[in-house]
BALUMVO-505293 format. One record per residue: x, y, z of N, C-alpha, C in turn. Coordinates in steps of 0.2 Angstrom, whole numbers, padded with zeros to 4 digits, always signed. Example, Ala and Ser with C-alpha at 12.3 -4.5 7.8 and 13.67 -1.06 7.14 Angstrom:
// BALUMVO-505293
+0066-0028+0039+0062-0022+0039+0066-0016+0039 +0064-0011+0035+0068-0005+0036+0064+0000+0039 
***
This chain:
// BALUMVO-505293
-0094+0001-0110-0093+0007-0107-0085+0007-0104 -0081+0012-0105-0075+0013-0102-0075+0017-0096 -0069+0016-0092-0069+0021-0086-0070+0028-0088 -0068+0030-0093-0068+0038-0095-0076+0039-0096 -0079+0035-0099-0087+0036-0101-0090+0038-0095 -0089+0035-0089-0092+0037-0083-0090+0043-0079 -0084+0045-0081-0081+0051-0077-0085+0057-0077 -0087+0060-0071-0090+0066-0071-0085+0072-0068 -0085+0077-0072-0080+0082-0069-0082+0084-0062 -0078+0086-0058-0079+0088-0052-0082+0095-0052 -0087+0096-0048-0090+0103-0048-0085+0108-0046 -0086+0115-0047-0081+0119-0046-0079+0119-0039 -0072+0119-0039-0069+0119-0032-0062+0122-0033 -0058+0120-0028-0051+0123-0029-0047+0120-0035 -0044+0123-0039-0040+0121-0044-0034+0117-0043 -0032+0112-0046-0026+0108-0045-0020+0112-0045 -0020+0116-0050-0014+0120-0052-0012+0126-0046 -0018+0127-0042-0017+0132-0037-0018+0129-0031 -0017+0122-0030-0018+0119-0024-0014+0121-0018 -0007+0121-0020-0003+0123-0014-0004+0130-0012 -0004+0135-0016-0006+0142-0014-0013+0143-0010 -0018+0139-0013-0024+0140-0010-0024+0136-0003 -0021+0131-0003-0020+0127+0004-0018+0131+0009 -0012+0135+0008-0008+0139+0012-0013+0145+0014 -0016+0148+0010-0021+0154+0010-0027+0151+0015 -0029+0145+0014-0035+0143+0018-0032+0142+0025 -0026+0138+0025-0024+0137+0032-0022+0143+0036 -0021+0149+0033-0020+0155+0036-0026+0158+0039 -0032+0157+0034-0038+0160+0036-0043+0157+0040 -0042+0151+0041-0047+0147+0045-0044+0145+0052 -0049+0144+0056-0047+0142+0063-0044+0135+0063 -0038+0134+0065-0035+0127+0065-0039+0122+0069 -0039+0116+0066-0043+0110+0070-0040+0109+0076 -0044+0105+0080-0041+0103+0087-0035+0098+0086 -0030+0098+0090-0024+0094+0089-0026+0086+0090 -0023+0082+0087-0024+0075+0089-0020+0072+0095 -0023+0069+0099-0019+0066+0105-0013+0062+0103 -0007+0064+0106-0001+0059+0105+0002+0060+0099 +0000+0066+0095+0003+0067+0088+0006+0074+0089 +0011+0075+0085+0014+0081+0084+0009+0086+0081 +0009+0092+0083+0004+0098+0080+0007+0102+0076 +0013+0102+0075+0017+0107+0071+0020+0104+0065 +0019+0107+0059+0022+0104+0053+0024+0110+0049 +0030+0110+0045+0032+0115+0041+0026+0116+0036 +0027+0122+0032+0022+0123+0027+0022+0118+0021 +0028+0116+0020+0029+0111+0014+0025+0105+0016 +0026+0102+0022+0022+0096+0024+0015+0097+0025 +0012+0103+0027+0005+0104+0026+0002+0105+0020 +0006+0108+0015+0004+0109+0008+0004+0102+0005 +0009+0098+0006+0009+0091+0003+0003+0087+0006 +0001+0087+0012-0004+0083+0015-0011+0086+0011 -0012+0092+0011-0018+0095+0008-0018+0093+0001 -0013+0093-0003-0013+0092-0010-0015+0084-0011 -0012+0080-0006-0014+0073-0006-0021+0072-0005 -0024+0075+0000-0031+0074+0002-0036+0078-0004 -0034+0083-0006-0038+0086-0012-0038+0082-0018 -0033+0079-0020-0033+0075-0026-0036+0069-0025 -0036+0066-0019-0039+0060-0018-0047+0061-0017 -0048+0067-0016-0056+0068-0015-0059+0068-0022 -0055+0071-0026-0057+0072-0033-0058+0065-0037 -0054+0061-0035-0054+0053-0037-0062+0051-0036 -0063+0051-0030-0070+0048-0027-0076+0052-0030 -0075+0058-0032-0081+0061-0035-0081+0060-0042 -0075+0061-0046-0075+0060-0053-0075+0052-0056 -0072+0048-0052-0072+0041-0055-0078+0037-0052 -0084+0039-0053-0089+0036-0051-0095+0038-0055 -0100+0033-0055-0106+0034-0059-0111+0039-0056 -0113+0044-0059-0117+0049-0055-0125+0046-0054 -0126+0041-0057-0133+0038-0055-0133+0033-0049 -0128+0028-0049-0128+0024-0044-0124+0026-0038 -0119+0031-0040-0114+0033-0035-0108+0028-0035 -0109+0022-0037-0103+0017-0036-0097+0020-0040 -0091+0018-0036-0085+0021-0038-0080+0016-0041 -0077+0017-0047-0072+0012-0050-0067+0010-0045 -0066+0004-0046-0061+0000-0041-0054+0004-0043 -0052+0006-0050-0046+0008-0051-0047+0013-0058 -0042+0017-0059-0043+0021-0065-0036+0023-0068 -0036+0025-0074-0029+0028-0076-0027+0034-0072 -0021+0034-0071-0018+0039-0066-0019+0046-0069 -0020+0047-0076-0021+0053-0079-0028+0055-0078 -0033+0051-0076-0040+0052-0076-0043+0052-0082 -0040+0050-0087-0043+0049-0094-0042+0042-0096 -0048+0039-0099-0048+0033-0101-0048+0027-0096 -0049+0021-0098-0050+0016-0093-0043+0013-0089 -0044+0010-0084-0038+0006-0081-0034+0002-0086 -0027+0002-0084-0023-0002-0088-0021-0009-0086 -0022-0010-0079-0020-0016-0076-0026-0019-0071 -0025-0025-0069-0029-0028-0064-0036-0029-0066 -0041-0029-0061-0048-0030-0063-0051-0025-0068 -0048-0019-0067-0050-0014-0072-0049-0015-0079 -0044-0018-0080-0042-0020-0087-0046-0026-0090 -0048-0031-0086-0052-0037-0087-0059-0035-0088 -0061-0031-0083-0068-0028-0082-0068-0021-0082 -0068-0017-0088-0068-0009-0087-0073-0006-0083 -0079-0009-0082-0084-0006-0078-0084-0008-0071 -0079-0011-0068-0079-0014-0061-0079-0008-0056 -0084-0008-0052-0084-0004-0046-0082-0008-0041 -0080-0005-0035-0078-0010-0029-0081-0007-0023 -0085-0012-0019-0089-0010-0014-0085-0006-0009 -0078-0009-0008-0073-0006-0003-0072+0001-0005 -0072+0002-0012-0071+0010-0014-0076+0014-0012 -0082+0012-0012-0088+0015-0010-0087+0017-0002 -0085+0013+0002-0083+0014+0009-0079+0020+0010 -0073+0019+0007-0068+0024+0007-0071+0031+0004 -0075+0030-0001-0077+0036-0005-0082+0040+0000 -0086+0036+0004-0090+0040+0008-0087+0044+0013 -0081+0041+0016-0077+0045+0021-0074+0051+0017 -0071+0049+0011-0067+0054+0007-0071+0060+0005 -0078+0060+0004-0082+0065+0002-0084+0069+0008 -0084+0065+0014-0085+0069+0020-0079+0074+0022 -0073+0071+0020-0067+0076+0021-0067+0082+0016 -0069+0080+0010-0070+0085+0005-0074+0091+0007 -0080+0088+0010-0085+0093+0013-0082+0098+0018 -0078+0095+0023-0075+0098+0028-0070+0103+0026 -0066+0101+0021-0060+0105+0019-0061+0110+0013 -0067+0110+0011-0069+0114+0005-0066+0112-0002 -0064+0106-0002-0061+0103-0009-0066+0103-0014 -0073+0102-0012-0078+0101-0017-0084+0104-0013 -0089+0107-0017-0095+0110-0014-0099+0105-0010 -0100+0108-0003-0103+0103+0001-0110+0100+0000 -0114+0104-0004-0121+0102-0007-0120+0096-0011 -0114+0097-0016-0113+0091-0021-0111+0085-0017 -0107+0086-0012-0104+0080-0009-0110+0076-0005 -0114+0080-0002-0120+0077+0002-0124+0074-0002 -0126+0077-0008-0130+0074-0013-0127+0066-0015 -0121+0067-0017-0117+0061-0019-0118+0055-0014 -0116+0057-0007-0116+0053-0001-0123+0049-0001 -0128+0054-0002-0135+0051-0001-0137+0046-0007 -0134+0047-0013-0135+0043-0018-0131+0036-0017 -0126+0036-0014-0122+0030-0012-0126+0026-0008 -0128+0030-0002-0132+0026+0003-0138+0023+0000 -0142+0027-0004-0149+0025-0007-0148+0019-0011 -0142+0019-0015-0141+0013-0020-0140+0007-0016 -0136+0007-0010-0135+0001-0007-0140-0001-0002 -0144+0004+0000-0150+0003+0005-0156-0001+0000 -0157+0002-0006-0163+0000-0009-0162-0004-0016 -0156-0004-0019-0155-0006-0025-0151-0012-0026 -0145-0011-0023-0139-0016-0024-0141-0023-0022 -0139-0028-0026-0140-0035-0025-0136-0037-0018 -0139-0040-0014-0136-0043-0007-0138-0049-0005 -0134-0053-0002-0136-0060+0001-0135-0059+0008 -0141-0059+0012-0140-0058+0020-0136-0052+0021 -0137-0046+0018-0134-0040+0019-0127-0039+0016 -0124-0044+0014-0117-0044+0011-0117-0043+0003 -0112-0039+0001-0112-0037-0006-0107-0040-0010 -0107-0041-0016-0102-0043-0020-0096-0039-0021 -0090-0042-0021-0084-0039-0021-0083-0033-0026 -0085-0035-0032-0085-0030-0038-0092-0030-0041 -0094-0024-0043-0101-0024-0046-0100-0019-0052 -0105-0020-0057-0105-0015-0063-0106-0008-0060 -0102-0003-0062-0102+0003-0060-0109+0007-0061 -0112+0005-0067-0119+0007-0069-0125+0004-0067 -0124-0003-0068-0130-0007-0067-0130-0011-0059 -0125-0011-0057-0124-0014-0050-0124-0022-0050 -0124-0024-0056-0124-0031-0057-0117-0034-0055 -0117-0041-0052-0111-0044-0050-0106-0044-0056 -0100-0043-0055-0094-0044-0060-0092-0051-0059 -0091-0054-0065-0088-0061-0066-0091-0065-0060 -0087-0069-0057-0090-0074-0052-0086-0072-0046 -0085-0066-0045-0081-0063-0038-0086-0065-0032 -0083-0065-0026-0087-0068-0020-0091-0063-0017 -0096-0064-0013-0099-0060-0008-0094-0059-0003 -0091-0053-0002-0085-0052+0002-0087-0050+0009 -0085-0054+0014-0086-0051+0021-0081-0045+0023 -0075-0045+0021-0071-0039+0022-0073-0033+0018 -0074-0034+0012-0076-0028+0008-0083-0025+0010 -0087-0029+0012-0093-0026+0015-0092-0022+0021 -0087-0025+0025-0085-0022+0031-0083-0015+0030 -0078-0014+0024-0075-0008+0023-0080-0003+0020 -0085-0006+0016-0091-0002+0015-0094+0001+0021 -0096-0003+0026-0100-0001+0032-0096+0004+0035 -0089+0004+0035-0085+0009+0039-0087+0016+0036 -0088+0017+0029-0090+0023+0027-0097+0024+0028 -0101+0020+0028-0108+0020+0030-0109+0023+0037 -0106+0020+0041-0106+0022+0049-0103+0029+0050 -0098+0030+0046-0095+0037+0047-0100+0043+0044 -0103+0041+0038-0108+0046+0035-0114+0046+0040 -0116+0041+0043-0122+0042+0048-0120+0046+0053 -0114+0045+0056-0112+0049+0062-0111+0057+0060 -0109+0058+0054-0107+0064+0052-0113+0069+0050 -0117+0066+0046-0122+0070+0043-0128+0070+0048 -0129+0065+0052-0134+0065+0057-0140+0068+0056 -0144+0065+0050-0150+0067+0048-0155+0061+0048 -0162+0062+0048-0166+0057+0049-0165+0053+0042 -0164+0056+0037-0164+0052+0030-0158+0047+0031 -0152+0051+0032-0146+0047+0032-0146+0041+0037 -0149+0043+0043-0149+0038+0048-0154+0032+0046 -0159+0033+0043-0163+0028+0040-0159+0023+0035 -0156+0027+0030-0153+0023+0025-0146+0019+0027 -0143+0022+0032-0137+0018+0035-0139+0013+0040 -0145+0014+0043-0147+0009+0047-0150+0002+0043 -0153+0004+0038-0155-0002+0033-0149-0006+0030 -0144-0002+0029-0138-0006+0026-0135-0009+0032 -0133-0006+0038-0129-0010+0043-0133-0015+0046 -0139-0014+0048-0143-0019+0052-0145-0025+0048 -0145-0024+0041-0147-0030+0037-0141-0035+0037 -0135-0034+0038-0129-0037+0037-0129-0043+0043 -0130-0049+0040-0131-0055+0045-0125-0058+0046 -0121-0055+0051-0114-0058+0053-0114-0064+0056 -0120-0066+0059-0121-0073+0062-0121-0078+0056 -0124-0077+0050-0123-0081+0044-0116-0082+0042 -0113-0076+0041-0105-0076+0039-0101-0080+0044 -0103-0080+0050-0099-0084+0055-0100-0091+0053 -0105-0094+0051-0105-0100+0048-0102-0106+0053 -0105-0106+0059-0102-0110+0064-0096-0109+0068 -0093-0103+0065-0087-0101+0069-0081-0105+0069 -0075-0104+0072-0075-0099+0078-0073-0092+0075 -0072-0091+0069-0071-0084+0067-0075-0083+0060 -0075-0077+0057-0080-0076+0052-0076-0079+0045 -0080-0081+0041-0079-0084+0034-0077-0078+0030 -0072-0079+0025-0070-0074+0020-0075-0072+0015 -0080-0076+0013-0085-0075+0009-0090-0081+0006 -0094-0080+0001-0098-0084-0001-0100-0083-0008 -0101-0088-0012-0103-0087-0019-0109-0092-0020 -0113-0090-0025-0119-0094-0027-0117-0101-0030 -0112-0101-0033-0109-0107-0036-0107-0113-0031 -0103-0110-0026-0100-0115-0021-0101-0114-0014 -0105-0109-0012-0107-0108-0005-0101-0104-0002 -0100-0106+0004-0095-0102+0009-0088-0104+0006 -0084-0099+0006-0077-0100+0004-0073-0104+0010 -0068-0108+0008-0066-0113+0013-0060-0109+0017 -0060-0103+0017-0055-0099+0021-0058-0095+0026 -0055-0094+0032-0058-0090+0037-0054-0084+0039 -0056-0079+0042-0052-0074+0045-0050-0076+0052 -0044-0081+0051-0042-0084+0057-0036-0081+0060 -0032-0077+0056-0026-0074+0059-0026-0067+0059 -0023-0064+0064-0023-0056+0065-0021-0053+0058 -0025-0048+0056-0024-0045+0050-0028-0039+0050 -0030-0037+0044-0034-0030+0043-0042-0031+0045 -0043-0037+0048-0050-0038+0050-0053-0036+0057 -0049-0033+0061-0050-0032+0067-0057-0027+0068 -0057-0022+0064-0063-0018+0064-0069-0022+0062 -0069-0026+0057-0074-0030+0055-0076-0035+0061 -0072-0038+0064-0075-0042+0070-0078-0037+0075 -0076-0031+0077-0079-0027+0081-0086-0025+0079 -0087-0024+0073-0093-0022+0070-0098-0028+0070 -0095-0034+0069-0100-0040+0069-0101-0042+0077 -0097-0041+0081-0099-0042+0088-0103-0037+0091 -0103-0031+0089-0107-0026+0091-0113-0025+0087 -0115-0029+0083-0121-0028+0078-0127-0029+0083 -0132-0024+0082-0138-0024+0085-0143-0029+0083 -0142-0032+0078-0147-0036+0074-0144-0044+0073 -0138-0045+0072-0135-0051+0070-0128-0052+0072 -0127-0051+0079-0120-0052+0082-0117-0059+0082 -0111-0059+0082-0108-0065+0083-0104-0065+0090 -0103-0071+0093-0100-0071+0100-0094-0067+0101 -0093-0063+0107-0087-0060+0108-0081-0065+0109 -0082-0071+0109-0077-0076+0109-0073-0076+0103 -0077-0074+0097-0073-0075+0091-0067-0070+0091 -0067-0065+0095-0060-0061+0095-0055-0064+0098 -0056-0068+0103-0050-0072+0106-0048-0078+0101 -0053-0081+0097-0051-0086+0092-0046-0084+0087 -0045-0077+0086-0040-0075+0081-0033-0077+0083 -0030-0080+0079-0023-0082+0080-0018-0076+0080 -0014-0075+0085-0009-0069+0085-0003-0072+0086 +0001-0072+0081+0008-0073+0081+0012-0067+0081 +0017-0068+0086+0022-0062+0086+0028-0064+0083 +0032-0058+0080+0039-0060+0078+0044-0055+0081 +0049-0056+0081+0055-0051+0084+0059-0049+0078 +0059-0043+0075+0063-0041+0069+0067-0035+0071 +0074-0037+0072+0078-0031+0073+0078-0028+0081 +0075-0032+0085+0073-0030+0092+0067-0027+0093 +0063-0027+0087+0056-0025+0087+0051-0030+0087 +0047-0031+0092+0042-0037+0093+0035-0034+0092 +0031-0038+0088+0025-0036+0086+0020-0042+0083 +0014-0042+0084+0009-0046+0082+0009-0045+0074 +0009-0051+0070+0008-0050+0063+0006-0056+0059 +0005-0056+0053+0004-0062+0049+0007-0060+0042 +0006-0065+0037+0008-0064+0030+0003-0059+0027 +0006-0053+0025+0001-0049+0021+0005-0042+0020 +0003-0038+0016+0006-0031+0015+0005-0027+0021 +0008-0021+0021+0008-0017+0027+0000-0014+0029 -0004-0015+0024-0011-0013+0025-0014-0017+0031 -0012-0023+0032-0015-0027+0037-0014-0023+0044 -0010-0019+0044-0009-0015+0051-0012-0008+0050 -0015-0006+0045-0017+0001+0044-0026+0001+0043 -0028-0003+0040-0035-0002+0038-0040-0001+0044 -0039-0005+0050-0043-0004+0055-0042+0003+0058 -0036+0006+0058-0035+0012+0061-0037+0018+0057 -0040+0017+0052-0043+0023+0048-0049+0025+0051 -0053+0021+0053-0059+0023+0056-0059+0022+0064 -0057+0016+0066-0057+0014+0073-0052+0017+0077 -0053+0020+0083-0048+0023+0087-0046+0018+0092 -0040+0016+0090-0037+0011+0095-0031+0014+0100 -0030+0020+0099-0026+0023+0104-0027+0023+0111 -0022+0023+0115-0022+0023+0123-0027+0018+0126 -0027+0012+0123-0031+0006+0125-0028+0000+0123 -0030-0006+0127-0027-0012+0125-0032-0018+0127 -0031-0023+0123-0035-0030+0126-0030-0034+0130 -0032-0040+0131-0027-0044+0135-0021-0046+0130 -0021-0045+0124-0016-0047+0119-0011-0041+0118 -0013-0035+0116-0008-0030+0115-0012-0023+0114 -0008-0018+0113-0010-0011+0111-0009-0011+0104 -0015-0011+0100-0014-0012+0093-0012-0006+0090 -0012+0000+0092-0010+0006+0089-0002+0005+0090 +0001+0004+0096+0008+0003+0097+0010-0003+0092 +0006-0008+0091+0008-0014+0087+0010-0012+0080 +0005-0008+0077+0005-0005+0070+0011+0000+0070 +0013+0004+0074+0018+0008+0074+0025+0003+0073 +0025-0002+0078+0030-0007+0078+0032-0010+0071 +0025-0012+0068+0025-0015+0061+0028-0010+0056 +0026-0004+0056+0029+0001+0052+0036+0002+0052 +0039+0003+0058+0046+0003+0060+0050-0004+0057 +0047-0009+0058+0051-0015+0056+0051-0015+0048 +0046-0012+0045+0046-0013+0038+0051-0007+0035 +0052-0002+0038+0057+0003+0037+0064-0001+0037 +0065-0004+0042+0072-0008+0043+0072-0013+0038 +0067-0017+0036+0067-0022+0031+0069-0020+0024 +0065-0014+0023+0066-0011+0016+0073-0008+0015 +0076-0005+0020+0082-0002+0020+0088-0007+0019 +0087-0013+0022+0092-0018+0021+0093-0021+0014 +0088-0018+0009+0088-0020+0002+0092-0015-0002 +0095-0010+0001+0098-0004-0002+0103-0007-0007 +0107-0012-0005+0112-0015-0009+0109-0017-0016 +0104-0020-0016+0101-0023-0023+0097-0017-0026 +0094-0013-0022+0090-0007-0025+0092-0001-0022 +0097+0002-0025+0100+0008-0022+0096+0015-0021 +0089+0014-0024+0085+0020-0023+0082+0020-0017 +0082+0014-0013+0079+0013-0006+0084+0016-0002 +0082+0021+0003+0085+0023+0008+0081+0026+0014 +0084+0030+0018+0080+0032+0024+0074+0036+0022 +0074+0039+0016+0068+0043+0015+0065+0040+0009 +0066+0034+0007+0062+0031+0001+0062+0023+0002 +0056+0021+0005+0055+0015+0007+0047+0013+0007 +0045+0007+0007+0038+0006+0008+0036+0000+0004 +0034-0006+0006+0031-0011+0002+0024-0013+0004 +0020-0015+0000+0013-0017+0001+0010-0021-0004 +0004-0022-0004+0001-0025-0010+0000-0020-0015 +0002-0021-0022+0002-0015-0026+0003-0019-0033 +0002-0014-0038+0003-0017-0046+0011-0018-0046 +0012-0022-0051+0019-0023-0053+0020-0021-0060 +0027-0021-0062+0028-0019-0069+0027-0024-0074 +0025-0030-0072+0023-0035-0078+0016-0035-0079 +0012-0030-0076+0005-0030-0078+0000-0033-0073 +0004-0036-0067+0000-0040-0063+0000-0036-0056 -0002-0039-0051-0003-0037-0044+0000-0041-0039 +0004-0039-0035+0008-0043-0030+0007-0040-0023 +0006-0044-0019+0007-0043-0011+0014-0044-0009 +0017-0038-0009+0024-0038-0006+0024-0036+0001 +0028-0040+0005+0027-0038+0012+0035-0040+0015 +0035-0037+0021+0041-0039+0025+0042-0034+0031 +0044-0037+0037+0044-0043+0038+0037-0046+0041 +0036-0053+0040+0040-0058+0037+0039-0057+0029 +0045-0058+0026+0046-0057+0018+0040-0062+0015 +0038-0058+0010+0032-0061+0005+0033-0059-0001 +0034-0064-0006+0034-0063-0013+0040-0059-0016 +0045-0059-0012+0052-0057-0015+0051-0050-0017 +0051-0045-0013+0050-0038-0015+0056-0036-0020 +0054-0033-0025+0059-0032-0030+0061-0024-0031 +0060-0020-0026+0061-0013-0027+0056-0009-0029 +0050-0012-0030+0044-0008-0032+0041-0005-0026 +0041+0001-0026+0038+0005-0020+0031+0007-0020 +0028+0006-0015+0021+0008-0015+0020+0014-0011 +0018+0020-0013+0017+0026-0009+0012+0025-0004 +0007+0021-0005+0002+0020+0001+0004+0016+0007 +0010+0013+0006+0013+0009+0011+0015+0014+0017 +0019+0019+0015+0020+0025+0021+0014+0029+0021 +0009+0030+0016+0004+0034+0016-0001+0032+0021 -0002+0026+0022-0006+0022+0026-0004+0023+0033 +0003+0024+0034+0005+0025+0041+0007+0032+0043 +0004+0036+0040+0005+0043+0042+0003+0045+0049 -0002+0043+0051-0004+0044+0058+0000+0041+0063 +0002+0034+0061+0006+0030+0065+0013+0032+0066 +0017+0035+0062+0023+0036+0061+0024+0042+0056 +0022+0048+0059+0022+0053+0054+0028+0057+0052 +0033+0058+0056+0039+0060+0054+0043+0057+0048 +0043+0050+0049+0047+0046+0044+0042+0045+0038 +0036+0044+0039+0032+0043+0033+0031+0049+0029 +0030+0055+0032+0030+0062+0029+0036+0063+0025 +0042+0061+0027+0048+0062+0024+0048+0058+0017 +0046+0052+0017+0046+0047+0012+0041+0050+0006 +0035+0052+0008+0030+0055+0003+0033+0061+0000 +0036+0066+0004+0039+0072+0002+0045+0070-0003 +0049+0065-0001+0055+0064-0006+0052+0061-0013 +0047+0056-0012+0044+0054-0018+0042+0059-0023 +0038+0064-0020+0035+0070-0023+0040+0074-0027 +0046+0075-0023+0051+0079-0026+0056+0076-0030 +0058+0070-0029+0063+0067-0032+0061+0063-0038 +0054+0061-0038+0051+0057-0043+0045+0060-0045 +0045+0065-0049+0038+0069-0050+0033+0064-0054 +0036+0060-0058+0031+0055-0061+0027+0051-0057 +0029+0051-0051+0025+0046-0046+0018+0050-0044 +0018+0057-0046+0012+0060-0042+0008+0063-0049 +0002+0061-0049-0002+0063-0055-0009+0066-0053 -0014+0066-0057-0020+0069-0056-0023+0068-0049 -0023+0061-0047-0027+0060-0041-0022+0058-0035 -0015+0060-0036-0010+0059-0031-0005+0054-0033 -0002+0050-0028+0003+0046-0031+0000+0040-0035 +0003+0038-0039+0002+0031-0043+0002+0026-0038 -0001+0020-0041-0001+0015-0035+0006+0012-0033 +0010+0012-0038+0017+0009-0037+0022+0012-0042 +0029+0012-0041+0033+0014-0046+0040+0011-0044 +0044+0009-0049+0051+0007-0048+0056+0011-0051 +0059+0016-0047+0064+0021-0050+0070+0018-0052 +0071+0013-0055+0077+0010-0057+0080+0015-0063 +0086+0018-0061+0088+0023-0066+0090+0020-0073 +0090+0014-0074+0092+0010-0081+0085+0009-0084 +0080+0007-0080+0073+0005-0083+0068+0007-0078 +0067+0014-0078+0061+0016-0073+0054+0014-0075 +0050+0013-0070+0043+0011-0072+0038+0014-0066 +0033+0017-0069+0028+0021-0066+0022+0017-0067 +0018+0016-0062+0011+0013-0063+0007+0017-0068 +0003+0015-0072-0001+0019-0076-0008+0020-0072 -0009+0016-0067-0015+0017-0063-0015+0019-0056 -0020+0022-0054-0022+0022-0046-0027+0018-0045 -0027+0016-0038-0031+0011-0036-0035+0014-0030 -0042+0014-0030-0046+0017-0026-0045+0017-0019 -0044+0011-0016-0043+0010-0009-0037+0012-0006 -0031+0012-0011-0025+0014-0009-0024+0022-0009 -0028+0025-0013-0028+0032-0013-0032+0034-0006 -0038+0030-0005-0041+0032+0001-0037+0030+0008 -0034+0026+0007-0029+0024+0013-0025+0030+0015 -0021+0033+0010-0017+0038+0012-0021+0044+0014 -0027+0046+0010-0031+0051+0012-0033+0051+0019 -0037+0046+0021-0039+0046+0027-0034+0046+0033 -0028+0042+0032-0023+0042+0037-0021+0050+0037 -0020+0053+0032-0018+0060+0033-0022+0065+0037 -0029+0064+0035-0034+0067+0039-0034+0066+0046 -0033+0060+0048-0033+0058+0055-0027+0061+0058 -0021+0061+0055-0015+0064+0057-0016+0071+0059 -0020+0075+0055-0020+0082+0055-0026+0084+0060 -0031+0080+0060-0037+0082+0065-0040+0077+0069 -0039+0070+0067-0042+0065+0071-0050+0065+0069 -0053+0069+0064-0060+0069+0063-0063+0062+0060 -0059+0059+0057-0063+0052+0055-0064+0048+0061 -0058+0047+0065-0059+0043+0071-0065+0046+0075 -0065+0053+0076-0070+0057+0081-0077+0055+0078 -0078+0055+0072-0085+0054+0070-0087+0047+0070 -0083+0042+0068-0084+0035+0067-0086+0033+0074 -0082+0035+0079-0082+0031+0086-0089+0034+0089 -0092+0039+0086-0099+0041+0089-0104+0035+0088 -0102+0030+0084-0107+0024+0083-0105+0020+0090 -0111+0020+0094-0110+0017+0101-0109+0010+0101 -0110+0006+0095-0109-0001+0095-0102-0003+0095 -0098+0002+0092-0090+0000+0091-0088+0000+0098 -0089+0005+0102-0086+0005+0109-0089+0000+0113 -0095-0002+0113-0098-0008+0116-0095-0014+0114 -0092-0015+0108-0089-0021+0106-0082-0021+0109 -0079-0016+0109-0072-0015+0112-0073-0017+0120 -0077-0015+0122-0078-0017+0130-0080-0024+0131 -0083-0027+0126-0086-0034+0127-0080-0039+0126 -0075-0037+0121-0069-0041+0120-0063-0039+0125 -0064-0035+0129-0059-0033+0135-0055-0028+0134 -0056-0023+0130-0052-0017+0129-0052-0013+0136 -0047-0011+0138-0047-0006+0144-0042-0001+0142 -0043+0006+0145-0039+0011+0144-0031+0010+0147 -0027+0013+0144-0020+0013+0146-0020+0016+0152 -0016+0014+0157-0014+0018+0163-0009+0023+0162 -0009+0029+0164-0004+0034+0163+0002+0032+0166 +0008+0034+0163+0014+0032+0166+0015+0034+0173 +0018+0029+0177+0019+0031+0184+0014+0028+0188 +0008+0026+0185+0003+0023+0189+0003+0015+0190 
***
């Protein structure tokens, strides 16, 4: 079965060809959402229309690129929406669904319900199907799921691992859906999935969580020992009502700081996504632990990457003030590369990832919106059925545009945009009391107002 075989056309909703006009009409007729604290509340009509189009197109990916029976969502798909993926796991395994994609998808469908991109009843039905499949049918070991599963049967793909971080990303969507739908059935399904996860088992003697497990070799020999995208995973594990890990695991994470161009922040080797994922669901604003304010830390990391990228203008003249952003993304040779900087990783070659700035929309809105707007206008081939392609390299002599989109990168930009506009993903997810309890357990305290 190819990716195209499982695609189900989205139910009647707003038409792509009319997205901008309808977005403006909707914005004029609906009561505006409450402003997000510490964020600008006014944008021009072009910026509003762009964010609306990004979110709407992303929502259609998570509905269309899924099996209607299991609800499982393809890890990636052709950017046109037609045919199987051309690169990565999707090329090797055309039926590969990603459990992380399901986590992003649950949240994306909630956004689609809220904004009217898709009929609410259809979204709720799909959300319920996803929750039922993971609660009752999907293979799991100690509550953890395999990184990639067959989209139709749910069987493990290849010999990929039982993944701690991807299970955590799934749980983010599960807990978001639980809080948002707030129904007896949803609560029961979400509780079955989340309470079954045996974090103590994945702790495997500590002092931090293991990255995964396979039936062939047991636990992977790598741990989540350095600061990265795992912050929210640790908080879910520490706050688990059934299988918690010690709060001391939070302090066991190594936090190295660097100074780049006068900007100091905690980081490690990895794409910009390591500073973005936890902020999609967890609200880290206006609080800090004994190490840092992680919201401000991620803003600093985004600013540093802008400087890092712009210093490459001499080699790649298309990079400038309004065109920058490296992260983990497809490359033009048919592979996948974790480009990063600072610190530099894998020698970035001018291939830009729209989700690098997309994922920082709520963190650094002015600069990141300017990049996405420039990409959309200057390089129209970068914007397709589901939004931005995963990456592109606009070399005038030999331009390359990724033929694929990747689920988690579309979701990254979509949820960041929604948080920037309304804060609704944060607001609903943080209703899960275990997250706040875990934050308090590891020492988070509110920021004191200036002058105090």
